[in-house]
PDB file as gemmi writes it, atoms N, CA and C in Angstrom:
CRYST1    1.000    1.000    1.000  90.00  90.00  90.00 P 1                      
ATOM      1  N   UNK A   1     -17.914  47.716  12.952  1.00  0.00           N  
ATOM      2  CA  UNK A   1     -19.220  47.259  12.367  1.00  0.00           C  
ATOM      3  C   UNK A   1     -19.502  45.854  12.834  1.00  0.00           C  
ATOM      4  N   UNK A   2     -20.729  45.690  13.375  1.00  0.00           N  
ATOM      5  CA  UNK A   2     -21.207  44.364  13.781  1.00  0.00           C  
ATOM      6  C   UNK A   2     -21.688  43.610  12.547  1.00  0.00           C  
ATOM      7  N   UNK A   3     -21.402  42.363  12.505  1.00  0.00           N  
ATOM      8  CA  UNK A   3     -21.793  41.439  11.493  1.00  0.00           C  
ATOM      9  C   UNK A   3     -23.204  41.018  11.757  1.00  0.00           C  
ATOM     10  N   UNK A   4     -24.276  41.043  10.847  1.00  0.00           N  
ATOM     11  CA  UNK A   4     -25.635  40.628  11.211  1.00  0.00           C  
ATOM     12  C   UNK A   4     -25.798  39.136  10.941  1.00  0.00           C  
ATOM     13  N   UNK A   5     -24.817  38.405  10.572  1.00  0.00           N  
ATOM     14  CA  UNK A   5     -24.922  36.913  10.454  1.00  0.00           C  
ATOM     15  C   UNK A   5     -24.815  36.354  11.872  1.00  0.00           C  
ATOM     16  N   UNK A   6     -25.727  35.531  12.198  1.00  0.00           N  
ATOM     17  CA  UNK A   6     -25.685  34.814  13.584  1.00  0.00           C  
ATOM     18  C   UNK A   6     -25.594  33.316  13.326  1.00  0.00           C  
ATOM     19  N   UNK A   7     -24.461  32.668  13.478  1.00  0.00           N  
ATOM     20  CA  UNK A   7     -24.210  31.320  13.279  1.00  0.00           C  
ATOM     21  C   UNK A   7     -25.106  30.549  14.308  1.00  0.00           C  
ATOM     22  N   UNK A   8     -25.451  29.317  13.892  1.00  0.00           N  
ATOM     23  CA  UNK A   8     -26.246  28.414  14.809  1.00  0.00           C  
ATOM     24  C   UNK A   8     -25.402  27.381  15.425  1.00  0.00           C  
ATOM     25  N   UNK A   9     -25.597  27.004  16.653  1.00  0.00           N  
ATOM     26  CA  UNK A   9     -24.879  25.925  17.322  1.00  0.00           C  
ATOM     27  C   UNK A   9     -23.497  26.210  17.609  1.00  0.00           C  
ATOM     28  N   UNK A  10     -22.589  25.296  17.188  1.00  0.00           N  
ATOM     29  CA  UNK A  10     -21.177  25.409  17.473  1.00  0.00           C  
ATOM     30  C   UNK A  10     -20.446  26.038  16.261  1.00  0.00           C  
ATOM     31  N   UNK A  11     -21.098  26.720  15.395  1.00  0.00           N  
ATOM     32  CA  UNK A  11     -20.494  27.237  14.205  1.00  0.00           C  
ATOM     33  C   UNK A  11     -19.945  28.702  14.477  1.00  0.00           C  
ATOM     34  N   UNK A  12     -18.844  29.067  13.744  1.00  0.00           N  
ATOM     35  CA  UNK A  12     -18.354  30.419  13.939  1.00  0.00           C  
ATOM     36  C   UNK A  12     -18.147  31.000  12.471  1.00  0.00           C  
ATOM     37  N   UNK A  13     -18.147  32.278  12.387  1.00  0.00           N  
ATOM     38  CA  UNK A  13     -17.910  33.012  11.135  1.00  0.00           C  
ATOM     39  C   UNK A  13     -16.574  33.622  11.207  1.00  0.00           C  
ATOM     40  N   UNK A  14     -15.622  33.357  10.247  1.00  0.00           N  
ATOM     41  CA  UNK A  14     -14.281  33.796  10.309  1.00  0.00           C  
ATOM     42  C   UNK A  14     -14.003  34.615   9.019  1.00  0.00           C  
ATOM     43  N   UNK A  15     -13.415  35.785   9.138  1.00  0.00           N  
ATOM     44  CA  UNK A  15     -12.917  36.548   7.995  1.00  0.00           C  
ATOM     45  C   UNK A  15     -11.425  36.153   7.780  1.00  0.00           C  
ATOM     46  N   UNK A  16     -11.150  35.549   6.596  1.00  0.00           N  
ATOM     47  CA  UNK A  16      -9.837  35.092   6.307  1.00  0.00           C  
ATOM     48  C   UNK A  16      -8.892  36.330   6.250  1.00  0.00           C  
ATOM     49  N   UNK A  17      -7.622  35.992   6.657  1.00  0.00           N  
ATOM     50  CA  UNK A  17      -6.535  36.992   6.499  1.00  0.00           C  
ATOM     51  C   UNK A  17      -6.192  37.050   5.008  1.00  0.00           C  
ATOM     52  N   UNK A  18      -5.736  38.147   4.442  1.00  0.00           N  
ATOM     53  CA  UNK A  18      -5.419  38.248   3.071  1.00  0.00           C  
ATOM     54  C   UNK A  18      -4.246  37.313   2.668  1.00  0.00           C  
ATOM     55  N   UNK A  19      -4.234  36.745   1.465  1.00  0.00           N  
ATOM     56  CA  UNK A  19      -3.119  35.939   1.028  1.00  0.00           C  
ATOM     57  C   UNK A  19      -1.890  36.749   0.891  1.00  0.00           C  
ATOM     58  N   UNK A  20      -0.714  36.045   1.051  1.00  0.00           N  
ATOM     59  CA  UNK A  20       0.527  36.741   0.885  1.00  0.00           C  
ATOM     60  C   UNK A  20       0.783  37.246  -0.599  1.00  0.00           C  
ATOM     61  N   UNK A  21       1.196  38.480  -0.658  1.00  0.00           N  
ATOM     62  CA  UNK A  21       1.397  39.116  -2.003  1.00  0.00           C  
ATOM     63  C   UNK A  21       2.813  38.754  -2.504  1.00  0.00           C  
ATOM     64  N   UNK A  22       3.745  38.676  -1.568  1.00  0.00           N  
ATOM     65  CA  UNK A  22       5.095  38.360  -2.038  1.00  0.00           C  
ATOM     66  C   UNK A  22       5.818  37.537  -0.917  1.00  0.00           C  
ATOM     67  N   UNK A  23       6.907  36.949  -1.306  1.00  0.00           N  
ATOM     68  CA  UNK A  23       7.644  36.012  -0.409  1.00  0.00           C  
ATOM     69  C   UNK A  23       8.545  36.878   0.546  1.00  0.00           C  
ATOM     70  N   UNK A  24       9.190  36.269   1.451  1.00  0.00           N  
ATOM     71  CA  UNK A  24      10.062  36.913   2.328  1.00  0.00           C  
ATOM     72  C   UNK A  24      11.253  37.499   1.596  1.00  0.00           C  
ATOM     73  N   UNK A  25      11.632  36.970   0.571  1.00  0.00           N  
ATOM     74  CA  UNK A  25      12.767  37.444  -0.246  1.00  0.00           C  
ATOM     75  C   UNK A  25      12.469  38.604  -1.291  1.00  0.00           C  
ATOM     76  N   UNK A  26      11.106  38.839  -1.299  1.00  0.00           N  
ATOM     77  CA  UNK A  26      10.665  39.931  -2.150  1.00  0.00           C  
ATOM     78  C   UNK A  26      10.083  39.533  -3.502  1.00  0.00           C  
ATOM     79  N   UNK A  27       9.961  38.242  -3.759  1.00  0.00           N  
ATOM     80  CA  UNK A  27       9.346  37.810  -5.042  1.00  0.00           C  
ATOM     81  C   UNK A  27       7.872  37.872  -4.999  1.00  0.00           C  
ATOM     82  N   UNK A  28       7.232  38.543  -5.956  1.00  0.00           N  
ATOM     83  CA  UNK A  28       5.831  38.622  -5.980  1.00  0.00           C  
ATOM     84  C   UNK A  28       5.149  37.311  -6.413  1.00  0.00           C  
ATOM     85  N   UNK A  29       4.047  36.939  -5.826  1.00  0.00           N  
ATOM     86  CA  UNK A  29       3.402  35.653  -6.144  1.00  0.00           C  
ATOM     87  C   UNK A  29       2.218  35.967  -6.999  1.00  0.00           C  
ATOM     88  N   UNK A  30       2.091  35.343  -8.121  1.00  0.00           N  
ATOM     89  CA  UNK A  30       0.929  35.488  -9.021  1.00  0.00           C  
ATOM     90  C   UNK A  30      -0.337  34.946  -8.359  1.00  0.00           C  
ATOM     91  N   UNK A  31      -1.474  35.513  -8.788  1.00  0.00           N  
ATOM     92  CA  UNK A  31      -2.773  34.993  -8.176  1.00  0.00           C  
ATOM     93  C   UNK A  31      -2.977  33.586  -8.380  1.00  0.00           C  
ATOM     94  N   UNK A  32      -2.574  32.984  -9.402  1.00  0.00           N  
ATOM     95  CA  UNK A  32      -2.776  31.501  -9.536  1.00  0.00           C  
ATOM     96  C   UNK A  32      -1.988  30.634  -8.657  1.00  0.00           C  
ATOM     97  N   UNK A  33      -0.862  31.161  -8.130  1.00  0.00           N  
ATOM     98  CA  UNK A  33       0.012  30.429  -7.237  1.00  0.00           C  
ATOM     99  C   UNK A  33      -0.215  30.667  -5.719  1.00  0.00           C  
ATOM    100  N   UNK A  34      -1.079  31.577  -5.445  1.00  0.00           N  
ATOM    101  CA  UNK A  34      -1.307  31.872  -4.055  1.00  0.00           C  
ATOM    102  C   UNK A  34      -1.994  30.791  -3.308  1.00  0.00           C  
ATOM    103  N   UNK A  35      -1.514  30.533  -2.062  1.00  0.00           N  
ATOM    104  CA  UNK A  35      -2.083  29.532  -1.274  1.00  0.00           C  
ATOM    105  C   UNK A  35      -3.238  30.116  -0.451  1.00  0.00           C  
ATOM    106  N   UNK A  36      -4.277  29.256  -0.259  1.00  0.00           N  
ATOM    107  CA  UNK A  36      -5.437  29.651   0.550  1.00  0.00           C  
ATOM    108  C   UNK A  36      -4.939  29.924   1.949  1.00  0.00           C  
ATOM    109  N   UNK A  37      -5.415  31.092   2.505  1.00  0.00           N  
ATOM    110  CA  UNK A  37      -4.954  31.421   3.908  1.00  0.00           C  
ATOM    111  C   UNK A  37      -5.584  30.422   4.944  1.00  0.00           C  
ATOM    112  N   UNK A  38      -4.774  30.194   6.003  1.00  0.00           N  
ATOM    113  CA  UNK A  38      -5.243  29.259   6.977  1.00  0.00           C  
ATOM    114  C   UNK A  38      -5.280  29.924   8.233  1.00  0.00           C  
ATOM    115  N   UNK A  39      -5.509  31.326   8.302  1.00  0.00           N  
ATOM    116  CA  UNK A  39      -5.674  32.023   9.601  1.00  0.00           C  
ATOM    117  C   UNK A  39      -6.628  33.116   9.255  1.00  0.00           C  
ATOM    118  N   UNK A  40      -7.369  33.571  10.291  1.00  0.00           N  
ATOM    119  CA  UNK A  40      -8.295  34.632  10.136  1.00  0.00           C  
ATOM    120  C   UNK A  40      -8.812  35.237  11.511  1.00  0.00           C  
ATOM    121  N   UNK A  41      -9.783  36.046  11.452  1.00  0.00           N  
ATOM    122  CA  UNK A  41     -10.277  36.666  12.593  1.00  0.00           C  
ATOM    123  C   UNK A  41     -11.777  36.280  12.825  1.00  0.00           C  
ATOM    124  N   UNK A  42     -12.158  35.826  14.009  1.00  0.00           N  
ATOM    125  CA  UNK A  42     -13.564  35.531  14.267  1.00  0.00           C  
ATOM    126  C   UNK A  42     -14.302  36.680  14.326  1.00  0.00           C  
ATOM    127  N   UNK A  43     -15.511  36.759  13.549  1.00  0.00           N  
ATOM    128  CA  UNK A  43     -16.307  37.888  13.558  1.00  0.00           C  
ATOM    129  C   UNK A  43     -17.691  37.602  14.114  1.00  0.00           C  
ATOM    130  N   UNK A  44     -18.025  36.440  14.314  1.00  0.00           N  
ATOM    131  CA  UNK A  44     -19.404  36.097  14.882  1.00  0.00           C  
ATOM    132  C   UNK A  44     -19.296  34.601  15.343  1.00  0.00           C  
ATOM    133  N   UNK A  45     -19.988  34.342  16.415  1.00  0.00           N  
ATOM    134  CA  UNK A  45     -20.005  32.979  17.070  1.00  0.00           C  
ATOM    135  C   UNK A  45     -21.393  32.602  17.381  1.00  0.00           C  
ATOM    136  N   UNK A  46     -21.740  31.314  17.321  1.00  0.00           N  
ATOM    137  CA  UNK A  46     -23.023  30.681  17.645  1.00  0.00           C  
ATOM    138  C   UNK A  46     -23.137  30.667  19.227  1.00  0.00           C  
ATOM    139  N   UNK A  47     -24.226  29.926  19.630  1.00  0.00           N  
ATOM    140  CA  UNK A  47     -24.458  29.804  20.999  1.00  0.00           C  
ATOM    141  C   UNK A  47     -23.767  28.625  21.648  1.00  0.00           C  
ATOM    142  N   UNK A  48     -23.275  27.688  20.783  1.00  0.00           N  
ATOM    143  CA  UNK A  48     -22.537  26.556  21.329  1.00  0.00           C  
ATOM    144  C   UNK A  48     -23.504  25.403  21.467  1.00  0.00           C  
ATOM    145  N   UNK A  49     -23.105  24.222  21.912  1.00  0.00           N  
ATOM    146  CA  UNK A  49     -23.985  23.130  22.152  1.00  0.00           C  
ATOM    147  C   UNK A  49     -24.339  23.238  23.717  1.00  0.00           C  
ATOM    148  N   UNK A  50     -25.533  22.625  24.063  1.00  0.00           N  
ATOM    149  CA  UNK A  50     -25.918  22.704  25.580  1.00  0.00           C  
ATOM    150  C   UNK A  50     -24.838  22.170  26.454  1.00  0.00           C  
ATOM    151  N   UNK A  51     -24.199  21.253  26.109  1.00  0.00           N  
ATOM    152  CA  UNK A  51     -23.137  20.565  27.044  1.00  0.00           C  
ATOM    153  C   UNK A  51     -21.700  21.116  26.719  1.00  0.00           C  
ATOM    154  N   UNK A  52     -21.546  21.855  25.662  1.00  0.00           N  
ATOM    155  CA  UNK A  52     -20.206  22.315  25.263  1.00  0.00           C  
ATOM    156  C   UNK A  52     -20.208  23.794  24.878  1.00  0.00           C  
ATOM    157  N   UNK A  53     -19.919  24.721  25.859  1.00  0.00           N  
ATOM    158  CA  UNK A  53     -19.885  26.100  25.427  1.00  0.00           C  
ATOM    159  C   UNK A  53     -18.640  26.471  24.457  1.00  0.00           C  
ATOM    160  N   UNK A  54     -18.864  27.407  23.648  1.00  0.00           N  
ATOM    161  CA  UNK A  54     -17.741  27.727  22.691  1.00  0.00           C  
ATOM    162  C   UNK A  54     -16.554  28.381  23.489  1.00  0.00           C  
ATOM    163  N   UNK A  55     -15.338  28.133  22.996  1.00  0.00           N  
ATOM    164  CA  UNK A  55     -14.155  28.646  23.642  1.00  0.00           C  
ATOM    165  C   UNK A  55     -13.551  29.795  22.827  1.00  0.00           C  
ATOM    166  N   UNK A  56     -14.015  30.045  21.600  1.00  0.00           N  
ATOM    167  CA  UNK A  56     -13.450  31.207  20.834  1.00  0.00           C  
ATOM    168  C   UNK A  56     -14.507  32.356  21.014  1.00  0.00           C  
ATOM    169  N   UNK A  57     -13.973  33.520  20.889  1.00  0.00           N  
ATOM    170  CA  UNK A  57     -14.797  34.714  21.074  1.00  0.00           C  
ATOM    171  C   UNK A  57     -14.561  35.598  19.828  1.00  0.00           C  
ATOM    172  N   UNK A  58     -15.501  36.577  19.673  1.00  0.00           N  
ATOM    173  CA  UNK A  58     -15.361  37.551  18.515  1.00  0.00           C  
ATOM    174  C   UNK A  58     -14.061  38.268  18.649  1.00  0.00           C  
ATOM    175  N   UNK A  59     -13.291  38.362  17.613  1.00  0.00           N  
ATOM    176  CA  UNK A  59     -12.046  39.183  17.701  1.00  0.00           C  
ATOM    177  C   UNK A  59     -10.790  38.305  17.797  1.00  0.00           C  
ATOM    178  N   UNK A  60     -10.948  37.008  18.108  1.00  0.00           N  
ATOM    179  CA  UNK A  60      -9.776  36.066  18.226  1.00  0.00           C  
ATOM    180  C   UNK A  60      -9.283  35.869  16.914  1.00  0.00           C  
ATOM    181  N   UNK A  61      -7.949  35.780  16.788  1.00  0.00           N  
ATOM    182  CA  UNK A  61      -7.230  35.372  15.631  1.00  0.00           C  
ATOM    183  C   UNK A  61      -7.009  33.894  15.721  1.00  0.00           C  
ATOM    184  N   UNK A  62      -7.358  33.121  14.684  1.00  0.00           N  
ATOM    185  CA  UNK A  62      -7.395  31.617  14.842  1.00  0.00           C  
ATOM    186  C   UNK A  62      -6.655  31.042  13.581  1.00  0.00           C  
ATOM    187  N   UNK A  63      -6.182  29.803  13.861  1.00  0.00           N  
ATOM    188  CA  UNK A  63      -5.611  28.953  12.780  1.00  0.00           C  
ATOM    189  C   UNK A  63      -6.620  27.916  12.516  1.00  0.00           C  
ATOM    190  N   UNK A  64      -6.852  27.617  11.225  1.00  0.00           N  
ATOM    191  CA  UNK A  64      -7.838  26.569  10.838  1.00  0.00           C  
ATOM    192  C   UNK A  64      -7.269  25.719   9.674  1.00  0.00           C  
ATOM    193  N   UNK A  65      -8.011  24.627   9.411  1.00  0.00           N  
ATOM    194  CA  UNK A  65      -7.561  23.745   8.292  1.00  0.00           C  
ATOM    195  C   UNK A  65      -7.671  24.391   6.958  1.00  0.00           C  
ATOM    196  N   UNK A  66      -6.784  24.014   6.033  1.00  0.00           N  
ATOM    197  CA  UNK A  66      -6.737  24.614   4.727  1.00  0.00           C  
ATOM    198  C   UNK A  66      -8.104  24.584   3.988  1.00  0.00           C  
ATOM    199  N   UNK A  67      -8.834  23.402   4.075  1.00  0.00           N  
ATOM    200  CA  UNK A  67     -10.027  23.192   3.404  1.00  0.00           C  
ATOM    201  C   UNK A  67     -11.298  23.268   4.382  1.00  0.00           C  
ATOM    202  N   UNK A  68     -11.185  23.943   5.516  1.00  0.00           N  
ATOM    203  CA  UNK A  68     -12.193  23.946   6.548  1.00  0.00           C  
ATOM    204  C   UNK A  68     -13.287  24.962   6.173  1.00  0.00           C  
ATOM    205  N   UNK A  69     -14.459  24.669   6.507  1.00  0.00           N  
ATOM    206  CA  UNK A  69     -15.582  25.645   6.386  1.00  0.00           C  
ATOM    207  C   UNK A  69     -16.172  25.750   5.035  1.00  0.00           C  
ATOM    208  N   UNK A  70     -17.194  26.630   4.954  1.00  0.00           N  
ATOM    209  CA  UNK A  70     -17.985  26.924   3.727  1.00  0.00           C  
ATOM    210  C   UNK A  70     -17.716  28.313   3.458  1.00  0.00           C  
ATOM    211  N   UNK A  71     -17.226  28.694   2.221  1.00  0.00           N  
ATOM    212  CA  UNK A  71     -17.029  30.108   1.857  1.00  0.00           C  
ATOM    213  C   UNK A  71     -18.344  30.739   1.431  1.00  0.00           C  
ATOM    214  N   UNK A  72     -18.551  31.996   2.008  1.00  0.00           N  
ATOM    215  CA  UNK A  72     -19.747  32.767   1.566  1.00  0.00           C  
ATOM    216  C   UNK A  72     -19.204  34.149   1.332  1.00  0.00           C  
ATOM    217  N   UNK A  73     -20.039  34.876   0.562  1.00  0.00           N  
ATOM    218  CA  UNK A  73     -19.879  36.316   0.311  1.00  0.00           C  
ATOM    219  C   UNK A  73     -21.039  37.061   0.908  1.00  0.00           C  
ATOM    220  N   UNK A  74     -20.873  37.988   1.713  1.00  0.00           N  
ATOM    221  CA  UNK A  74     -21.887  38.762   2.454  1.00  0.00           C  
ATOM    222  C   UNK A  74     -21.551  40.282   2.397  1.00  0.00           C  
ATOM    223  N   UNK A  75     -22.341  41.030   1.845  1.00  0.00           N  
ATOM    224  CA  UNK A  75     -22.148  42.481   1.608  1.00  0.00           C  
ATOM    225  C   UNK A  75     -20.815  42.707   1.054  1.00  0.00           C  
ATOM    226  N   UNK A  76     -20.431  41.944   0.000  1.00  0.00           N  
ATOM    227  CA  UNK A  76     -19.192  42.235  -0.644  1.00  0.00           C  
ATOM    228  C   UNK A  76     -17.897  41.717  -0.028  1.00  0.00           C  
ATOM    229  N   UNK A  77     -18.019  40.999   1.043  1.00  0.00           N  
ATOM    230  CA  UNK A  77     -16.717  40.514   1.804  1.00  0.00           C  
ATOM    231  C   UNK A  77     -16.893  38.998   1.836  1.00  0.00           C  
ATOM    232  N   UNK A  78     -15.657  38.369   1.772  1.00  0.00           N  
ATOM    233  CA  UNK A  78     -15.649  36.898   1.901  1.00  0.00           C  
ATOM    234  C   UNK A  78     -15.503  36.437   3.336  1.00  0.00           C  
ATOM    235  N   UNK A  79     -16.247  35.497   3.718  1.00  0.00           N  
ATOM    236  CA  UNK A  79     -16.241  34.843   5.046  1.00  0.00           C  
ATOM    237  C   UNK A  79     -16.211  33.376   4.859  1.00  0.00           C  
ATOM    238  N   UNK A  80     -15.858  32.657   6.046  1.00  0.00           N  
ATOM    239  CA  UNK A  80     -15.933  31.246   6.172  1.00  0.00           C  
ATOM    240  C   UNK A  80     -16.833  30.932   7.385  1.00  0.00           C  
ATOM    241  N   UNK A  81     -17.729  29.968   7.130  1.00  0.00           N  
ATOM    242  CA  UNK A  81     -18.542  29.490   8.257  1.00  0.00           C  
ATOM    243  C   UNK A  81     -18.019  28.094   8.505  1.00  0.00           C  
ATOM    244  N   UNK A  82     -17.607  27.881   9.758  1.00  0.00           N  
ATOM    245  CA  UNK A  82     -17.067  26.567  10.104  1.00  0.00           C  
ATOM    246  C   UNK A  82     -17.436  26.165  11.539  1.00  0.00           C  
ATOM    247  N   UNK A  83     -17.319  24.888  11.789  1.00  0.00           N  
ATOM    248  CA  UNK A  83     -17.524  24.437  13.180  1.00  0.00           C  
ATOM    249  C   UNK A  83     -16.304  24.792  14.036  1.00  0.00           C  
ATOM    250  N   UNK A  84     -16.524  24.970  15.346  1.00  0.00           N  
ATOM    251  CA  UNK A  84     -15.403  25.326  16.240  1.00  0.00           C  
ATOM    252  C   UNK A  84     -14.393  24.223  16.274  1.00  0.00           C  
ATOM    253  N   UNK A  85     -14.768  22.984  16.080  1.00  0.00           N  
ATOM    254  CA  UNK A  85     -13.787  21.848  15.972  1.00  0.00           C  
ATOM    255  C   UNK A  85     -12.809  21.930  14.811  1.00  0.00           C  
ATOM    256  N   UNK A  86     -13.168  22.686  13.756  1.00  0.00           N  
ATOM    257  CA  UNK A  86     -12.247  22.954  12.639  1.00  0.00           C  
ATOM    258  C   UNK A  86     -11.146  23.931  12.868  1.00  0.00           C  
ATOM    259  N   UNK A  87     -11.280  24.652  14.069  1.00  0.00           N  
ATOM    260  CA  UNK A  87     -10.266  25.547  14.465  1.00  0.00           C  
ATOM    261  C   UNK A  87      -9.189  24.883  15.291  1.00  0.00           C  
ATOM    262  N   UNK A  88      -7.895  25.028  14.813  1.00  0.00           N  
ATOM    263  CA  UNK A  88      -6.774  24.293  15.524  1.00  0.00           C  
ATOM    264  C   UNK A  88      -6.277  25.091  16.693  1.00  0.00           C  
ATOM    265  N   UNK A  89      -6.110  26.470  16.591  1.00  0.00           N  
ATOM    266  CA  UNK A  89      -5.506  27.201  17.691  1.00  0.00           C  
ATOM    267  C   UNK A  89      -6.009  28.635  17.637  1.00  0.00           C  
ATOM    268  N   UNK A  90      -5.938  29.275  18.800  1.00  0.00           N  
ATOM    269  CA  UNK A  90      -6.108  30.757  18.930  1.00  0.00           C  
ATOM    270  C   UNK A  90      -4.734  31.399  19.092  1.00  0.00           C  
ATOM    271  N   UNK A  91      -4.477  32.415  18.244  1.00  0.00           N  
ATOM    272  CA  UNK A  91      -3.138  33.046  18.266  1.00  0.00           C  
ATOM    273  C   UNK A  91      -3.120  34.151  19.282  1.00  0.00           C  
TER     274      UNK A  91                                                      
END                                                                             
């Protein structure tokens, strides 16, 4: 399904990965103690700046800052809109 949101400039739309439900040792994490995810999948990209084309593409799995971007809800799903500079790495 194509996302109908088209970010402007050097912004990208990221769908955050779900938060961990349990630890590696099998202990379940309550909702109040879950950490905000810091990785996700790029679902839409802007056109970039005239002198700086974007380096991420739709479908890339990325790492970003814990408090990066603006959270939005669109058609019942949670997304983050952030600048490409807020992305640390492509996995």
